[in-house]
C-alpha positions as CSV (number, residue, x, y, z in Angstrom):
1,M,11.1,-19.0,3.0
2,T,7.5,-18.4,4.1
3,H,5.0,-20.3,2.1
4,I,1.3,-19.4,1.6
5,L,-1.5,-21.9,2.4
6,Y,-4.7,-21.0,0.7
7,G,-8.0,-22.5,1.8
8,I,-10.9,-22.3,4.1
9,K,-10.4,-22.3,7.9
10,A,-13.1,-24.8,8.9
11,C,-12.2,-27.5,6.2
12,D,-11.1,-30.8,7.7
13,T,-8.4,-31.3,5.0
14,M,-7.1,-27.8,5.7
15,K,-6.8,-28.7,9.4
16,K,-4.8,-31.8,8.4
17,A,-2.5,-29.7,6.2
18,R,-2.0,-27.0,8.8
19,T,-1.2,-29.7,11.5
20,W,1.3,-31.4,9.2
21,L,3.0,-28.1,8.4
22,D,3.1,-27.1,12.1
23,E,4.5,-30.5,13.1
24,H,7.2,-30.2,10.5
25,Q,8.0,-26.6,11.5
26,V,7.2,-25.2,8.0
27,Q,6.6,-21.5,8.2
28,Y,3.5,-20.4,6.2
29,A,1.0,-17.6,6.1
30,F,-2.7,-18.7,5.9
31,H,-5.0,-17.0,3.3
32,D,-8.7,-17.9,3.9
33,Y,-10.2,-17.3,0.4
34,K,-13.7,-17.6,1.8
35,T,-13.3,-14.6,4.0
36,V,-10.5,-12.6,2.2
37,G,-11.4,-13.7,-1.3
38,I,-9.1,-14.7,-4.2
39,D,-8.3,-12.9,-7.4
40,R,-8.5,-14.0,-11.0
41,E,-4.7,-13.9,-11.4
42,H,-4.2,-16.6,-8.8
43,L,-6.9,-18.8,-10.2
44,S,-5.6,-18.4,-13.7
45,R,-2.0,-19.3,-12.6
46,W,-3.2,-22.4,-10.7
47,C,-5.4,-23.5,-13.6
48,D,-2.5,-23.0,-16.1
49,E,-0.2,-25.0,-13.8
50,H,-2.5,-27.9,-12.9
51,G,-5.5,-27.6,-15.2
52,W,-8.9,-26.2,-14.2
53,Q,-10.2,-29.8,-13.7
54,V,-7.8,-30.1,-10.7
55,V,-8.5,-26.7,-9.3
56,L,-12.3,-26.8,-9.5
57,N,-13.7,-29.0,-6.7
58,K,-16.5,-30.8,-8.4
59,A,-16.9,-33.2,-5.5
60,G,-18.0,-30.5,-3.0
61,T,-21.5,-29.6,-2.1
62,T,-21.3,-26.1,-3.5
63,F,-20.6,-27.4,-7.0
64,R,-23.1,-30.2,-6.7
65,K,-25.8,-27.7,-5.8
66,L,-25.4,-25.7,-9.0
67,A,-28.0,-25.9,-11.7
68,D,-27.3,-28.3,-14.5
69,E,-26.9,-25.4,-16.9
70,Q,-24.1,-24.0,-14.7
71,K,-22.3,-27.3,-14.7
72,A,-22.6,-27.8,-18.5
73,D,-19.9,-26.9,-21.0
74,I,-17.3,-25.9,-18.4
75,D,-14.0,-24.7,-19.7
76,Q,-11.2,-22.8,-17.9
77,A,-12.8,-19.4,-18.3
78,K,-16.2,-20.6,-16.9
79,A,-14.4,-22.6,-14.1
80,I,-12.6,-19.4,-13.0
81,E,-15.8,-17.4,-13.0
82,L,-17.5,-20.1,-10.9
83,M,-14.6,-20.1,-8.4
84,L,-14.5,-16.3,-8.2
85,A,-18.2,-16.2,-7.5
86,Q,-18.0,-19.0,-4.9
87,P,-14.5,-19.6,-3.6
88,S,-15.6,-22.7,-1.7
89,M,-15.5,-24.4,-5.1
90,I,-11.7,-24.2,-5.1
91,K,-10.0,-27.4,-4.3
92,R,-8.1,-27.1,-1.0
93,P,-5.6,-26.6,0.3
94,V,-3.4,-24.8,-2.2
95,L,0.1,-24.5,-0.9
96,Q,2.2,-21.8,-2.7
97,L,5.9,-22.8,-2.8
98,G,7.6,-19.9,-4.6
99,D,6.7,-20.3,-8.2
100,K,4.9,-23.6,-7.9
101,T,1.9,-24.9,-6.0
102,V,0.6,-28.1,-4.5
103,I,-3.1,-28.7,-4.7
104,G,-4.8,-30.9,-2.1
105,F,-3.1,-32.5,0.8
106,K,-1.2,-35.8,1.1
107,P,1.6,-36.0,3.6
108,D,4.0,-37.7,1.2
109,I,3.5,-35.1,-1.5
110,Y,4.0,-32.3,1.0
111,A,7.2,-34.0,2.2
112,A,8.6,-34.4,-1.3
113,A,7.6,-30.8,-2.3
114,L,9.2,-29.3,0.8
115,A,12.4,-31.5,0.7
């Protein structure tokens, strides 16, 4: 089965995830959502599965640079709109494993999810 790894090519965490997958001979297709984009359906599915608080990367510079009004009163709908407008606000990587996803990268979590 080929999995899909969503993220941004230049991200350090993405590089670690890709290296780990390559070293463990896991087949995957890479989807760069900064250049190719991402659709509302994917974001909605990820938010439903993990919660928008996990999917929206509040620690990143893109989010921190937002005006206070944009950061106020965030709910799932507003979080999805922010991520559609600026995909670099999506936590990365997102690894699609059939009907479930893993968000972020930790070697032990990848190992368990792919076992």
